[in-house]
C-alpha positions in Angstrom: 139.9 -4.6 96.4 139.0 -8.2 97.2 141.4 -11.1 96.7 145.0 -11.9 97.4 148.5 -10.7 96.7 151.6 -12.7 96.0 155.2 -11.9 96.7 158.1 -14.1 95.7 161.4 -14.1 97.6 164.1 -13.7 94.9 167.0 -16.2 95.0 169.5 -13.3 94.6 168.2 -11.4 97.7 170.6 -10.8 100.5 168.9 -12.4 103.5 169.7 -14.5 106.6 170.7 -18.1 106.0 167.3 -19.4 107.0 165.7 -17.4 104.2 168.5 -17.1 101.6 167.9 -18.8 98.2 164.6 -20.3 99.3 162.5 -18.7 96.6 159.5 -18.9 99.0 156.2 -17.6 97.8 154.2 -15.5 100.3 150.4 -15.2 99.6 148.1 -12.8 101.5 144.5 -13.9 102.1 142.1 -11.1 102.8 139.2 -13.3 104.0 141.2 -15.5 106.4 143.6 -12.9 107.8 146.8 -14.9 107.2 149.9 -15.3 105.0 150.4 -18.6 103.3 154.0 -19.6 102.6 154.5 -21.9 99.6 157.5 -23.9 98.6 158.1 -23.2 94.9 159.6 -26.6 94.2 156.7 -28.6 95.5 154.0 -26.0 95.5 153.0 -27.2 99.0 152.1 -24.9 101.9 154.9 -24.9 104.4 153.6 -22.3 106.8 150.5 -20.4 107.7 151.1 -17.1 109.5 148.4 -15.2 111.3 148.5 -11.4 110.7 146.2 -8.5 111.3 142.8 -8.4 109.5 142.5 -8.2 105.7 146.1 -8.4 104.5 146.5 -6.9 101.1 149.5 -5.3 99.4 152.9 -6.6 100.4 156.5 -5.4 99.8 159.9 -6.7 100.8 162.5 -4.3 102.2 165.7 -3.8 100.1 167.6 -6.8 101.5 164.5 -9.0 101.7 164.9 -9.6 105.4 161.4 -8.2 106.1 158.0 -8.3 104.4 155.6 -5.4 105.0 151.9 -6.2 104.8 149.1 -3.7 104.6 146.1 -4.9 106.6 143.0 -3.0 105.6 140.6 -3.8 108.5 143.0 -3.1 111.3 144.6 0.1 109.8 148.1 -1.2 110.2 151.1 -2.5 108.2 152.4 -5.7 109.8 156.2 -6.4 109.6 157.2 -10.0 109.0 160.6 -11.4 109.7 161.3 -13.5 106.6 163.8 -15.8 108.3 161.7 -16.4 111.4 158.4 -16.1 109.4 156.9 -14.3 112.4 155.3 -10.8 112.8 157.8 -8.7 114.6 156.3 -5.2 114.4 153.4 -3.1 113.3 153.1 0.4 111.8 149.9 2.5 112.2 148.2 3.8 109.1 145.2 5.8 108.1 141.8 4.2 107.5 141.7 1.1 105.3 145.3 0.9 103.9 145.1 -0.5 100.4 148.6 -0.3 98.9 151.9 1.4 99.6 155.3 2.3 98.4 158.5 2.5 100.4 161.4 4.9 100.5 163.9 3.2 102.8 166.6 5.9 102.3 164.3 8.5 103.8 162.6 6.0 106.2 159.2 6.7 104.6 156.2 4.6 103.6 153.5 6.1 101.5 150.1 4.4 102.1 146.9 4.8 100.1 144.0 4.9 102.6 141.0 3.8 100.6 138.2 5.0 103.0 140.0 8.2 103.9 140.7 9.2 100.2 144.1 10.2 101.3 147.8 9.2 101.2 149.4 8.7 104.6 153.1 9.4 104.9 154.6 7.2 107.7 157.9 7.7 109.4 159.2 4.1 109.7 161.6 4.8 112.5 159.2 6.7 114.8 156.0 4.8 113.7 154.0 7.9 113.3 152.0 9.4 110.5 153.8 12.7 109.6 151.5 13.8 106.8 148.0 13.1 105.4 147.7 14.1 101.8 144.2 14.3 100.1 143.8 12.3 96.9 140.9 11.4 94.6 138.3 9.0 95.8 139.4 5.5 96.7 143.2 5.7 96.2 144.8 2.4 95.2 148.2 1.9 93.6 151.3 3.7 95.0 154.7 4.0 93.3 157.7 6.0 94.6 160.0 7.3 92.0 163.5 6.1 91.8 164.9 9.3 93.3 162.2 9.5 96.0 161.1 12.9 94.9 157.7 11.9 93.3 155.0 9.6 94.5 152.4 8.4 92.0 148.9 7.4 93.3 145.9 6.0 91.4 142.4 7.1 92.3 139.9 4.3 91.5 136.7 6.2 91.7 138.2 9.4 90.3 139.8 7.7 87.2 142.9 9.7 87.9 146.7 9.2 88.4 148.3 11.8 90.7 151.9 12.9 90.8 152.7 14.2 94.3 155.8 16.1 95.3 157.2 14.1 98.2 158.9 17.1 99.7 155.9 19.5 99.8 153.1 16.9 99.9 151.3 18.7 97.0 149.7 17.1 94.0 151.6 18.7 91.1 150.0 16.9 88.2 147.0 14.8 87.4 146.1 12.7 84.3 142.8 11.0 83.5 143.2 7.3 83.0 140.9 4.4 82.0 137.9 3.4 84.1 138.9 2.4 87.6 142.8 2.6 87.6 144.3 0.2 90.1 148.0 -0.7 90.1 150.9 1.2 88.7 154.5 0.3 87.6 157.4 2.1 85.9 159.0 0.7 82.8 162.7 -0.4 83.2 163.9 2.6 81.2 162.0 5.0 83.6 160.2 6.8 80.7 156.7 5.5 81.2 154.2 4.4 83.8 151.9 1.4 83.1 148.5 1.6 84.9 145.9 -1.1 85.0 142.4 0.2 84.4 140.1 -2.5 85.8 136.7 -1.7 84.2 138.2 -0.5 81.0 140.0 -3.8 80.6 143.3 -2.2 79.6 146.7 -1.0 80.7 147.3 2.7 80.1 150.7 3.9 79.2 151.7 7.3 80.6 154.6 9.4 79.4 156.3 10.4 82.7 157.9 13.6 81.3 154.7 15.0 79.7 152.4 13.2 82.1 149.9 12.3 79.4 148.4 9.0 78.3 150.1 8.0 75.1 148.6 4.6 74.5 146.9 1.6 76.0 146.9 -2.2 75.7 143.5 -3.8 75.6 142.7 -6.9 77.6 139.0 -7.1 76.9 137.8 -10.7 76.7 136.4 -11.9 73.4 132.6 -11.5 73.3 130.5 -14.4 72.1 129.1 -14.0 68.7 126.7 -16.3 66.7 124.6 -16.3 63.5 121.2 -17.9 63.2 121.5 -20.0 60.1 117.8 -19.9 59.3 117.5 -16.0 59.2 121.1 -14.9 59.2 120.5 -12.9 62.3 123.7 -12.0 64.1 123.7 -12.1 67.9 126.3 -10.2 69.9 126.7 -10.5 73.6 126.4 -7.2 75.5 127.4 -7.1 79.2 125.0 -5.1 81.4 127.1 -3.4 84.0 127.3 -0.4 86.3 130.6 1.2 87.3 131.0 -1.1 90.3 128.9 -4.2 89.5 127.6 -6.5 86.9 123.8 -6.0 86.4 123.0 -9.1 84.4 124.6 -12.0 82.7 123.1 -14.7 80.5 121.2 -16.9 81.0 118.5 -14.4 82.2 115.2 -15.5 83.6 112.3 -14.6 81.3 114.4 -14.7 78.2 114.5 -17.6 75.7 117.8 -19.6 75.8 116.7 -22.6 73.8 120.0 -23.6 72.3 122.4 -20.7 73.0 122.8 -18.2 75.8 122.7 -15.5 73.2 119.1 -16.3 72.3 116.6 -13.7 73.4 112.9 -13.3 73.2 111.5 -13.4 69.6 110.8 -15.9 66.9 112.9 -19.0 67.1 113.5 -21.4 64.2 110.2 -23.3 64.5 108.1 -20.1 64.6 110.1 -18.0 62.1 108.7 -17.6 58.5 112.3 -16.9 57.4 114.3 -20.0 56.3 117.3 -18.9 54.4 119.1 -22.1 55.2 116.7 -24.1 53.0 
């Protein structure tokens, strides 16, 4: 995944005086290998913190005194002291950590290793990987259940959501989601999982008890549509795309776009014998 992540320090968090009630916004920048700290009142950058290469997913610990940052190109999770705004530690991960979930009660971090197609289980106290669990290709989102017994992981290339038994390290259930599932969250009542499906342009809703997709919320952008007034021809935009890339987008070289990007080769108004608008 390319881009940035944002974490906001909640005003109700219990943290040292230097960090308490600040509401600071922490933004990870994959390309420049740093964390930008933004004052929410002025929206000005107040600090620029260097971290390991390609920082991505970020999570606070329970009392918001530390910020954990997955750094994909150095295979580590940096630990940032929120009050000092300094990196104070580093956890080793598997290849290309993408996202992670934390279980502080059991001192475990579950990390999706994108290039390794696996989920690393890290002992936070000993800073060692205690388990490597196979997943579908390109694992992404990670969510630890409220009781710590189940870890949910999305597989981008496999279009799957896994339910993993945290005690045994075994995948106990799979469900097929929309194209390229990414991030995952639980509803406040704990009954459903919401999973973003990037290429499907939707959020899939999964019943946690039955572990089936029960619905989806579409976020597809409206496609351009136009009607030629002289021949009543309807033109509908069609995106040419492969699973991982856009193949073409108007305007396309070699095609006629005289007045509208939806125009294609063929008779235009001056050449057309059809003039229904007259």
